[in-house]
C-alpha positions in Angstrom: -28.6 -14.9 -18.5 -31.5 -17.2 -17.5 -29.1 -20.0 -17.6 -26.7 -18.3 -15.3 -29.4 -17.6 -12.7 -30.3 -21.3 -12.8 -26.8 -22.4 -12.3 -26.4 -19.7 -9.4 -29.4 -20.9 -7.7 -28.3 -24.6 -7.9 -25.0 -23.6 -6.3 -26.6 -21.7 -3.6 -28.8 -24.5 -2.9 -26.0 -27.0 -2.9 -24.2 -24.9 -0.3 -27.0 -24.7 1.9 -27.5 -28.4 2.0 -23.8 -28.9 2.4 -22.3 -29.9 5.7 -20.5 -26.6 6.0 -23.9 -24.6 5.5 -23.9 -23.8 9.4 -20.5 -22.0 9.1 -21.6 -19.7 6.3 -24.4 -17.5 7.7 -23.5 -14.2 6.1 -25.3 -13.8 2.7 -22.4 -11.6 1.4 -20.1 -14.8 1.9 -22.4 -16.9 0.3 -22.4 -14.7 -2.8 -18.6 -14.8 -3.0 -18.7 -18.5 -2.9 -21.4 -18.8 -5.5 -19.6 -16.3 -7.9 -16.3 -18.0 -7.4 -17.9 -21.3 -8.3 -19.8 -20.2 -11.2 -17.2 -17.9 -12.8 -14.3 -20.1 -11.9 -12.5 -17.3 -10.2 -9.3 -18.1 -8.4 -8.7 -15.2 -6.2 -10.5 -12.5 -4.5 -9.0 -9.4 -3.2 -8.2 -10.2 0.5 -9.8 -6.9 1.6 -13.0 -8.1 0.3 -12.8 -11.5 1.7 -12.0 -9.9 5.1 -15.0 -7.8 4.9 -17.5 -10.7 4.4 -15.7 -13.1 6.6 -15.6 -10.7 9.6 -19.3 -10.1 9.3 -19.8 -13.8 9.2 -18.0 -14.3 12.2 -20.1 -12.0 14.2 -23.0 -14.0 13.2 -21.3 -17.1 14.0 -20.6 -16.1 17.6 -24.1 -15.3 18.3 -25.6 -18.3 16.6 -23.2 -20.5 18.6 -24.3 -18.8 21.9 -27.8 -19.3 20.9 -27.6 -23.0 20.2 -25.1 -24.2 22.9 -25.7 -23.8 26.6 -22.1 -24.9 27.7 -20.8 -22.4 25.4 -23.1 -19.7 26.9 -21.5 -20.8 30.3 -17.9 -20.4 29.1 -18.6 -16.9 27.6 -19.8 -15.8 30.9 -16.9 -17.3 32.9 -14.2 -15.9 30.5 -15.8 -12.5 29.9 -13.0 -9.8 30.7 -10.6 -12.1 32.2 -7.6 -11.6 29.7 -5.8 -8.4 30.1 -3.4 -7.4 27.0 0.0 -6.2 27.8 0.4 -3.3 25.1 4.1 -2.6 26.1 5.4 -6.1 26.1 8.9 -6.4 24.7 10.6 -9.1 22.8 12.5 -10.3 25.9 11.7 -9.5 29.4 15.3 -9.0 30.5 17.4 -8.6 27.3 20.4 -7.6 29.4 20.7 -11.0 30.8 20.3 -12.8 27.4 23.5 -14.8 26.8 24.7 -16.7 23.7 23.0 -20.2 23.5 20.5 -19.2 26.1 17.4 -17.3 24.8 15.3 -15.8 27.2 11.6 -16.8 26.5 9.6 -13.8 25.0 7.4 -11.7 27.2 3.7 -12.8 27.0 1.3 -10.3 25.5 -1.6 -11.2 27.7 -2.2 -12.1 31.4 -5.2 -13.2 33.4 -6.9 -10.8 35.6 -6.0 -11.6 39.2 -9.8 -11.1 40.3 -10.6 -13.8 37.8 -8.3 -16.4 38.7 -10.3 -17.4 41.7 -13.6 -18.3 39.7 -11.8 -19.3 36.5 -9.4 -22.2 37.8 -12.1 -23.9 39.7 -14.4 -23.8 36.7 -11.6 -25.1 34.4 -11.1 -28.0 36.8 -14.9 -28.8 37.1 -15.0 -28.8 33.3 -12.2 -31.1 33.0 -12.7 -33.9 35.8 -16.0 -35.6 36.0 -15.0 -37.5 39.2 -16.5 -35.4 42.0 -14.1 -36.7 44.8 -10.9 -36.3 42.7 -12.1 -32.8 41.8 -12.7 -31.9 45.4 -9.3 -33.2 46.5 -7.4 -31.2 43.6 -9.4 -28.0 44.8 -8.3 -28.3 48.4 -4.5 -29.0 47.5 -4.6 -26.3 44.8 -1.6 -23.9 45.0 -0.5 -20.9 42.9 1.8 -22.9 40.9 -0.7 -25.3 39.9 -3.0 -22.5 38.9 -0.6 -21.0 36.7 0.2 -24.3 35.0 -3.6 -24.8 34.5 -4.1 -21.5 33.0 -1.1 -21.8 30.7 -2.7 -24.9 29.4 -6.0 -23.5 28.6 -4.7 -19.8 27.7 -5.5 -20.2 24.0 -9.1 -21.4 24.5 -9.5 -18.6 27.1 -8.3 -16.0 24.7 -10.7 -17.4 22.1 -13.6 -17.2 24.4 -13.1 -13.8 25.9 -15.3 -11.3 23.8 -13.4 -8.3 25.0 -9.9 -9.8 24.1 -11.4 -10.7 20.6 -12.4 -7.0 20.3 -8.8 -5.9 21.2 -7.5 -8.3 18.6 -9.8 -7.0 16.0 -8.8 -3.3 16.6 -5.2 -4.2 16.6 -5.4 -5.9 13.4 -7.2 -3.0 11.7 -4.6 -0.6 13.1 -1.6 -2.4 11.8 0.6 -1.1 8.9 -0.4 -2.7 5.6 -4.2 -2.9 6.2 -5.2 0.4 5.1 -7.4 -1.2 2.2 -9.7 -2.7 5.0 -10.6 0.9 6.0 -12.6 1.5 2.8 -14.9 -1.5 3.8 -15.7 0.1 7.4 -19.1 1.4 6.5 -22.6 0.9 7.6 -24.4 -2.2 6.1 -28.0 -2.2 6.7 -28.6 -5.8 6.1 -25.9 -6.8 8.4 -27.4 -4.6 11.0 -30.7 -6.3 10.8 -29.0 -9.7 10.9 -27.2 -9.0 14.0 -30.4 -7.5 15.5 -32.3 -10.6 14.8 -29.7 -12.7 16.4 -29.4 -10.5 19.4 -33.2 -10.7 19.9 -33.1 -14.5 19.9 -30.1 -14.6 22.4 -32.0 -12.1 24.6 -34.9 -14.5 25.0 -32.5 -17.2 26.1 -29.9 -15.4 28.1 -30.5 -11.7 28.6 -27.2 -11.2 30.5 -25.0 -12.6 27.7 -26.9 -10.7 25.3 -26.3 -7.5 27.1 -22.4 -8.4 27.4 -22.4 -8.8 23.4 -23.9 -5.5 23.0 -21.8 -3.6 25.7 -18.4 -5.2 24.2 -19.2 -4.7 20.5 -21.0 -1.4 20.6 -18.6 0.4 22.9 -15.0 -1.2 22.2 -15.2 -2.7 18.7 -14.4 -0.2 16.0 -15.2 -2.6 13.2 -18.5 -3.4 14.5 -19.5 0.2 15.0 -18.8 1.0 11.5 -20.6 -2.2 10.2 -23.8 -2.1 12.2 -24.0 1.0 14.3 -24.7 4.5 12.6 -26.3 7.6 14.1 -28.9 7.9 11.4 -29.6 4.2 11.2 -29.7 1.9 14.3 -28.1 2.4 18.0 -28.1 -0.1 20.8 -30.0 0.7 23.7 -27.7 0.1 26.5 -29.9 1.0 29.4 -30.5 -1.5 31.9 -32.8 -4.3 31.0 -32.9 -3.0 27.5 -32.2 -5.6 24.8 -33.7 -4.1 21.7 -32.1 -2.3 18.8 -33.6 1.2 18.2 -34.0 3.2 14.9 -31.9 6.1 15.9 -33.3 8.4 13.0 -37.0 7.8 13.6 -36.6 7.7 17.5 -35.1 11.3 17.2 -37.2 12.7 14.6 -40.4 11.8 16.6 -39.5 14.6 18.9 -41.4 17.6 18.3 -38.3 19.8 18.8 -36.0 17.8 16.6 -32.4 18.2 17.8 -33.3 21.3 19.8 -33.4 19.3 23.1 -29.9 18.0 22.6 -27.1 19.7 24.2 -23.8 20.7 22.3 -22.0 17.6 23.9 -24.7 15.2 22.8 -24.7 16.6 19.3 -21.0 15.9 19.1 -21.6 12.4 20.4 -24.1 11.9 17.6 -21.6 13.1 15.0 -18.8 10.9 16.1 -19.8 7.9 13.9 -19.5 10.2 11.0 -16.0 11.5 11.6 -12.8 10.0 11.2 -10.6 9.1 13.9 -7.3 10.5 14.2 -4.6 8.7 12.3 -7.3 6.8 10.2 -7.7 7.1 6.3 -11.0 5.5 5.9 -13.7 7.0 3.6 -17.0 7.2 5.6 -20.3 7.2 4.1 -21.1 11.2 4.8 -19.1 13.5 2.6 -20.0 16.4 4.9 -18.2 14.8 7.9 -15.0 14.0 6.1 -13.6 17.4 6.3 -11.0 19.0 8.4 -11.8 17.8 12.0 -8.6 16.9 13.5 -9.7 18.5 16.7 -13.2 17.3 16.4 -16.3 19.7 16.5 -15.3 21.7 19.4 -15.3 25.0 17.6 -18.9 24.4 16.2 -22.0 26.1 17.7 -25.1 24.0 18.6 -26.8 25.4 15.4 -24.0 24.4 13.1 -23.9 20.9 14.8 -27.6 20.4 14.1 -27.3 21.5 10.4 -24.3 19.3 10.0 -26.2 16.5 11.6 -29.1 16.9 9.5 -26.9 17.0 6.3 -25.4 13.7 7.3 -28.6 12.1 8.0 -29.8 12.8 4.4 -26.7 11.5 3.1 -27.0 8.1 5.1 -30.6 7.9 4.1 -29.5 8.1 0.3 -26.9 5.5 0.8 -29.3 3.2 2.6 -31.7 3.7 -0.3 -29.1 2.8 -2.6 -28.3 -0.4 -0.8 -31.9 -1.3 -0.8 -31.8 -1.3 -4.6 -29.1 -3.9 -4.5 -30.1 -6.5 -1.7 -27.8 -9.3 -0.8 -30.4 -11.8 -1.9 -30.0 -10.9 -5.3 -27.7 -12.8 -7.7 -24.4 -11.2 -7.8 -21.5 -11.6 -10.1 -17.9 -10.7 -10.1 -17.0 -7.8 -12.3 -13.4 -8.1 -13.2 -12.7 -4.6 -14.3 -14.6 -2.8 -11.4 -13.3 -5.6 -9.0 -16.7 -5.9 -7.2 -19.8 -7.7 -7.0 -22.6 -6.5 -9.3 -26.2 -7.5 -9.5 -27.3 -9.0 -12.9 -29.2 -6.0 -13.8 -25.9 -3.9 -13.7 -23.6 -6.7 -14.9 -22.3 -6.6 -18.6 -22.4 -10.1 -20.0 -19.4 -9.7 -22.1 -17.3 -9.6 -18.7 -18.0 -13.2 -18.2 -15.5 -14.4 -20.7 -12.9 -14.5 -18.0 -10.2 -12.3 -16.5 -8.1 -10.4 -19.0 -4.5 -11.1 -18.5 -1.8 -8.3 -18.0 0.0 -9.4 -21.0 -2.7 -9.8 -23.6 -1.5 -8.4 -26.8 2.2 -8.7 -25.7 5.0 -10.9 -26.9 3.8 -14.3 -27.1 6.7 -15.8 -25.3 6.0 -13.6 -22.3 2.5 -14.6 -22.2 3.4 -18.3 -22.5 6.0 -17.7 -19.6 3.2 -16.2 -17.7 0.7 -18.9 -18.2 3.5 -21.5 -17.2 4.0 -19.7 -14.1 0.2 -19.6 -13.2 -0.1 -23.3 -13.8 3.1 -24.2 -12.0 2.7 -22.1 -8.6 -0.1 -23.3 -6.5 -3.0 -20.9 -6.0 -2.2 -20.5 -2.1 1.1 -18.9 -3.0 -0.3 -16.2 -5.3 -1.9 -13.1 -4.4 -4.4 -11.1 -6.2 -3.2 -9.1 -9.0 -4.2 -5.4 -7.8 -1.5 -4.2 -5.5 -3.6 -1.6 -4.1 -5.8 -4.1 -2.3 -3.4 -6.4 -0.6 -3.4 -6.5 3.2 -1.3 -8.5 5.7 -3.1 -11.8 4.5 -1.3 -11.4 1.3 2.2 -11.5 3.0 4.4 -14.5 1.8 2.5 -14.6 -1.4 3.7 -13.9 -4.9 2.5 -10.7 -6.9 3.6 -9.1 -10.1 4.4 -5.5 -10.9 3.1 -3.9 -14.0 5.9 -3.6 -16.4 4.0 -1.3 -18.6 4.0 1.5 -16.0 7.9 1.3 -15.8 8.9 2.4 -19.4 12.0 3.8 -17.8 13.3 0.5 -17.0 13.9 -1.7 -14.1 16.6 -0.9 -11.3 18.9 -2.6 -9.0 20.1 -6.3 -9.3 17.0 -7.2 -11.3 17.9 -4.7 -14.2 21.6 -5.9 -14.5 22.5 -6.6 -18.1 24.1 -9.9 -17.2 22.2 -11.4 -14.3 19.0 -9.3 -14.0 16.3 -11.9 -13.8 13.4 -9.5 -14.6 15.3 -8.0 -17.4 15.8 -11.6 -18.8 12.2 -13.0 -18.5 10.1 -9.7 -18.4 8.0 -11.1 -15.4 8.6 -8.8 -12.4 7.3 -11.1 -9.8 8.0 -10.6 -6.3 7.1 -11.7 -2.7 4.7 -9.7 -0.8 6.3 -8.5 2.5 5.0 -6.2 5.3 7.4 -3.3 4.6 6.0 -3.1 1.0 2.6 -2.7 2.3 3.7 -0.1 4.9 5.3 1.8 2.0 2.0 1.4 -0.1 0.0 2.9 3.0 2.1 6.0 3.2 1.8 6.6 -0.5 -2.0 6.3 -0.4 -2.3 8.5 2.6 -3.3 12.0 1.4 -2.1 13.5 4.4 1.5 12.2 3.9 2.3 15.0 1.3 5.6 16.4 1.9 7.1 13.3 3.5 10.6 12.1 2.4 10.9 8.3 2.6 14.3 6.6 2.8 14.5 2.9 2.0 17.5 1.2 3.9 18.7 -2.3 4.3 21.6 -4.9 4.0 22.8 -6.1 0.7 20.3 -7.9 -1.5 17.3 -7.3 0.8 15.2 -5.8 -1.9 15.6 -1.8 -1.4 15.5 -1.4 -5.4 12.4 -3.7 -5.5 10.8 -1.3 -2.9 11.5 1.7 -4.9 9.9 0.1 -8.1 7.0 -1.1 -6.0 6.5 2.8 -4.8 6.3 3.8 -8.6 4.1 1.0 -9.4 1.6 1.8 -6.6 1.5 5.5 -7.6 0.9 4.8 -11.2 -1.5 2.0 -10.6 -3.7 4.5 -8.4 -4.0 6.7 -11.7 -4.8 3.4 -13.8 -7.6 2.4 -11.4 -9.3 5.8 -11.2 -9.4 6.0 -15.0 -10.8 2.7 -15.0 -13.4 3.5 -12.6 -14.1 7.1 -14.3 -13.6 9.0 -11.1 -10.3 10.6 -11.9 -9.6 13.9 -10.4 -6.3 15.6 -11.3 -5.4 16.5 -7.8 -5.7 12.7 -6.9 -3.5 11.4 -9.8 0.3 11.0 -9.5 3.0 12.3 -11.7 6.1 10.2 -11.2 9.7 11.3 -11.8 11.4 8.0 -11.6 15.2 7.8 -11.9 16.6 4.3 -11.8 20.3 3.4 -11.4 21.4 6.9 -10.5 24.9 5.6 -9.5 25.5 5.7 -13.5 25.6 9.5 -13.1 28.5 9.0 -10.9 30.2 5.9 -12.2 29.9 6.9 -15.9 30.2 10.7 -16.2 30.1 10.7 -19.9 30.4 14.2 -21.4 30.4 16.5 -18.3 31.3 20.1 -18.7 31.6 23.1 -16.2 28.5 25.3 -16.2 29.2 29.0 -17.2 26.1 30.2 -15.5 26.4 28.1 -12.0 29.2 28.1 -9.7 30.7 24.6 -8.9 28.2 22.8 -11.3 28.9 20.2 -13.9 26.3 19.8 -16.8 25.4 16.4 -17.7 23.7 17.1 -21.1 23.4 13.3 -22.1 21.9 12.4 -18.9 19.4 15.2 -19.0 18.4 14.5 -22.4 17.8 10.8 -21.6 15.8 11.8 -18.4 13.6 14.0 -20.6 13.0 11.2 -23.0 12.1 8.8 -20.2 9.8 11.3 -18.6 7.9 12.1 -22.2 7.6 8.3 -22.8 6.1 7.7 -19.2 4.3 11.0 -18.3 3.3 12.6 -21.6 -0.4 12.7 -21.2 -0.1 14.4 -17.6 2.5 16.8 -18.8 0.2 18.2 -21.4 -2.3 19.2 -18.8 0.1 21.2 -16.7 0.4 25.0 -17.7 3.8 26.7 -17.4 4.2 28.9 -14.3 7.1 30.8 -15.2 7.6 33.2 -18.0 9.8 32.4 -20.9 11.1 34.7 -23.8 10.8 32.6 -27.0 12.3 33.5 -30.4 10.4 31.8 -33.4 12.6 30.9 -36.4 11.8 29.0 -39.6 14.6 26.7 -39.4 17.1 25.0 -37.0 20.3 26.5 -35.9 23.0 25.3 -38.4 26.1 26.8 -36.6 29.3 24.8 -37.2 30.1 22.2 -34.4 32.7 19.7 -33.8 31.7 16.5 -35.2 33.3 13.3 -35.8 35.2 14.3 -39.0 36.7 17.1 -37.2 38.2 15.1 -34.5 39.7 12.7 -36.9 41.3 15.7 -38.5 42.8 16.8 -35.3 44.1 13.5 -34.6 45.6 13.1 -38.1 47.4 16.4 -37.7 48.2 17.0 -34.1 51.0 19.6 -35.1 48.5 21.8 -36.7 45.9 21.6 -34.2 46.1 25.2 -33.1 44.1 26.1 -36.1 41.0 24.4 -34.5 41.7 26.0 -30.9 39.2 28.8 -31.5 36.4 26.2 -32.6 37.3 23.9 -29.6 37.1 26.7 -27.0 33.9 28.1 -28.6 32.3 24.6 -28.5 33.3 24.3 -24.9 31.7 27.5 -23.9 28.6 26.7 -25.8 28.3 23.2 -24.0 28.5 25.0 -20.5 26.3 28.0 -21.5 22.6 27.8 -20.3 19.9 27.2 -22.8 18.9 30.9 -23.1 21.1 33.8 -24.1 22.3 36.9 -22.2 18.7 38.4 -22.6 16.9 35.2 -21.4 15.8 34.3 -25.0 15.9 31.1 -26.6 15.0 29.7 -30.1 12.3 27.4 -30.8 12.0 26.3 -34.5 9.2 24.1 -34.2 5.9 25.9 -35.2 4.0 23.4 -33.6 5.3 23.9 -30.1 3.1 26.5 -28.6 5.3 26.6 -25.4 2.3 26.7 -23.0 2.6 23.3 -21.0 5.2 21.6 -19.2 5.1 18.9 -22.1 6.1 21.8 -24.6 8.9 22.4 -22.4 10.1 18.8 -22.6 9.8 18.7 -26.2 11.9 21.7 -26.6 14.5 20.0 -24.5 14.5 16.9 -26.7 14.9 19.1 -30.0 18.1 20.2 -31.7 17.2 23.8 -30.8 18.1 23.1 -27.1 21.9 23.1 -26.8 21.9 22.8 -23.0 19.3 20.2 -21.8 21.0 20.0 -18.3 20.5 23.7 -17.8 16.7 23.2 -18.8 16.3 20.6 -16.3 16.5 23.2 -13.4 13.5 25.1 -14.8 11.7 21.9 -15.5 11.8 20.8 -12.0 10.9 24.0 -10.9 7.7 23.8 -12.9 7.0 20.6 -11.6 7.3 21.4 -7.9 5.1 24.6 -8.4 2.2 22.7 -10.2 -0.7 21.6 -8.2 -2.7 19.6 -10.9 -1.0 16.4 -10.0 0.8 14.9 -6.9 4.2 14.4 -7.6 6.4 11.4 -6.7 10.2 11.7 -7.1 11.9 8.3 -6.8 15.6 7.7 -7.1 18.0 4.7 -6.5 21.4 4.3 -5.2 21.7 7.8 -3.7 24.8 6.7 -1.6 26.8 7.5 -4.6 25.9 11.1 -4.4 28.4 11.9 -1.8 31.5 10.3 -3.5 34.6 11.9 -5.1 34.7 12.3 -8.9 37.8 10.6 -9.8 39.1 11.6 -13.4 37.2 15.0 -13.2 38.7 18.2 -12.5 39.4 21.6 -13.7 41.9 24.5 -12.6 39.3 26.2 -10.7 37.9 23.0 -9.1 40.6 20.5 -8.7 38.6 18.3 -6.4 35.0 17.6 -7.6 32.3 15.8 -5.7 29.4 13.8 -7.0 26.9 16.4 -5.7 28.3 19.2 -8.0 26.9 17.2 -11.0 23.9 18.9 -12.3 21.8 15.7 -12.2 22.5 15.2 -8.6 22.5 18.8 -7.8 18.9 18.9 -9.0 17.6 15.9 -7.1 19.6 16.1 -3.8 17.6 19.2 -2.8 14.5 16.9 -2.2 16.4 14.8 0.5 14.6 16.3 3.5 11.2 16.5 4.8 8.8 19.2 3.6 11.1 19.8 0.4 8.3 18.7 -2.0 4.9 20.3 -0.7 2.8 18.7 -3.5 4.0 15.1 -3.3 6.3 12.6 -1.8 9.9 11.7 -2.4 11.2 8.2 -2.2 15.1 7.4 -2.5 16.7 4.2 -1.9 20.2 3.6 -0.5 22.7 0.9 -2.0 25.3 -1.4 -0.3 27.0 -1.8 -3.9 30.5 -0.4 -3.5 32.2 1.6 -0.8 31.2 5.1 -0.4 32.3 8.1 1.4 30.5 9.2 4.5 27.5 11.4 3.8 28.4 15.1 4.3 24.8 16.2 4.5 22.5 14.5 6.9 19.1 13.7 5.4 16.1 14.1 7.6 13.5 11.4 6.4 10.1 11.6 7.8 9.8 7.6 7.3 12.5 5.1 7.0 11.4 1.7 5.4 14.1 -1.0 6.6 14.0 -4.1 4.1 14.7 -7.1 6.3 17.7 -8.9 5.5 16.3 -12.5 5.7 13.2 -14.2 4.5 11.0 -15.9 7.3 10.2 -19.5 6.4 6.9 -18.8 4.8 8.4 -16.0 2.5 11.3 -18.3 1.5 9.1 -21.2 0.6 7.0 -18.6 -1.5 10.1 -17.3 -3.2 11.3 -20.8 -4.1 7.9 -21.4 -5.8 8.6 -18.2 -7.8 12.0 -19.6 -8.9 10.5 -22.8 -10.0 7.6 -20.9 -11.9 10.0 -18.8 -13.8 12.2 -21.7 -14.8 15.0 -20.5 -12.7 15.7 -23.6 -11.0 14.2 -27.3 -11.7 10.4 -27.3 -12.0 10.4 -30.0 -9.1 13.2 -29.1 -7.0 14.3 -31.8 -4.6 13.9 -31.7 -1.0 17.7 -32.1 -0.4 18.5 -29.4 -3.0 15.8 -27.3 -1.3 17.3 -27.7 2.1 20.7 -26.8 0.4 19.4 -23.5 -0.8 17.9 -22.8 2.5 21.0 -23.4 4.5 23.5 -22.0 2.2 21.7 -18.8 1.5 20.6 -17.9 5.0 17.2 -17.1 3.7 18.9 -13.9 2.1 16.7 -12.9 -0.9 19.7 -12.3 -3.4 21.6 -15.2 -2.2 18.6 -17.5 -2.3 18.0 -16.4 -6.1 21.7 -17.0 -7.1 21.9 -20.4 -5.4 18.3 -21.6 -6.8 19.8 -21.3 -10.2 22.4 -23.9 -9.6 19.5 -26.5 -8.9 
């Protein structure tokens, strides 16, 4: 450890002496650099990088304003001149757009009309040094000339307007796919002290500009409010002529009456930094302030507000004391398991061995293929391995699903027995795209329970991939909670994953009419296969879910050995078709048995396994897989009823290819039902009931459509709460990233020629499925 500290200090000293030291002012960003160099880390999570880089940007803006007089003048003249246009459309006049003549996109910003009179002369003075020429231009200046000048300098003006920069930061935080950033929006005492010292230095040089920084950041910048402002910590004094940062806690506790002198409105304002904004999923510091405040604190009396504020103060004080035990100046190393920076006193030296791979202990060929992929694909095209921490900065990068959490198998084109790429190489690598991050944000939002999500898109756009991504996200949340030893049953997911459900319709196998349900056909083989997959994937959770319904169990010492039609009986009937009538009673009895429920007319059923206590849902699944259960399709109805009633886990139901659920069943008919629809099959009858919002109170339903085959028009209109539309085409960055993926998994040449690259680009039209198939030709 002494050697590590010496090397760490040497790296930090080299950083401070380098030419880029003036660009890295925040100590947290310096820690990331030192840990990355010392431990040879290739990727940090993008949300962690954003956290430290954003804090560094605040300090850089203040540092530049302190050192450069011309920059201070530029900030003064550009302050508040850019007006964002929030309702800008893609085209200003789409109705006049004609083929071959694109209408330019409508700008998203404009210059305030009152600022043009001062901004344009300032730009001319900064550009032209000749006084005579400058005066001549100012005299002959027209509105058209002013517009051209502003258009030329628009980028620089936008980068110099403090108010517009705040607007951009707020928009970036609010975008779908950036939910992991919200967990970092909490108070940092050291950052607040660093900003305070910079503002004091700027106050001594330019008090007016320092007041603009304070007003802009403390009133409109949501990120800065969470980083540097807390009621119990530090609040900016915005009074006229005040340029200091006051300690809010000490200032208020100096009053003899405490909070007694504050009105209810002032107390609600003091509690505002603790509460979560509407539509936000961030976890703030104070646990007492996370609760049910959709309407604010309007229903609280003044006494309740004071008590709540005191509780929040205590929690923030304890959080600040914890931060004091781990200052940023201390040596910090990256812990791979916990995915965070830890001080040397809390760091386990054995974790310095290197980051464990996802395939350690698996087949050697898969491990070698993964190592080849890592060596072949440049780091800038690979995202961090934790899918839960991806942000929009990770789009157009490659990530990998965890194949171990998909024991049911892949679905869609990647699972095809002939050309399924993932099935062949066992490397489920995909390109991170914005719609996937939006789906991840919905699943990670606890307030989205009861939602029904439909995944739609054109052929080959990645609908089945999005479904597998959703299942992987849910099960990875469980794995991360167990790893951090913070698991709560109510926060874990129980996933019911049904890949390739078109096989229920396309290959019906032994389907028999149900005797106890009208117009339903039991699919016992698919039901038993479903129970087997559920036991394989979720056995540990099923054992913790007690049964809600009552069951009448009859215990026996041996399995039921009633005569059934076996293969020898079938051969005997085929050899003697004339004398087949003597098997008639046996065939009818077998037919009636297959269509009967799993219990008798008294609601009783036989369990011969003495170890099956029949107390949990896992025991119910075990019974369905045993020889005692003659009708597993009938048992499926009670199983899904148990899963929807339980509250120990959040339930995710994910089904693929649901377009097939409205088709006719060709080749299946009975005298009572000559025309059979797919939704009459037992498996589809069970899962189609969840195709509406609010159908699952304790979880989320995700179902993916397909363009495979021609299907009948849906008879039942579903009402999804969210529709995830997979883009039909890659953008240029995503296509480039996908081609690196195909080179890394050896689908195409490891060094594809530029002309072959262009052929794939043009022939595939950047469609994901066509790009994959064409890449195999080169």
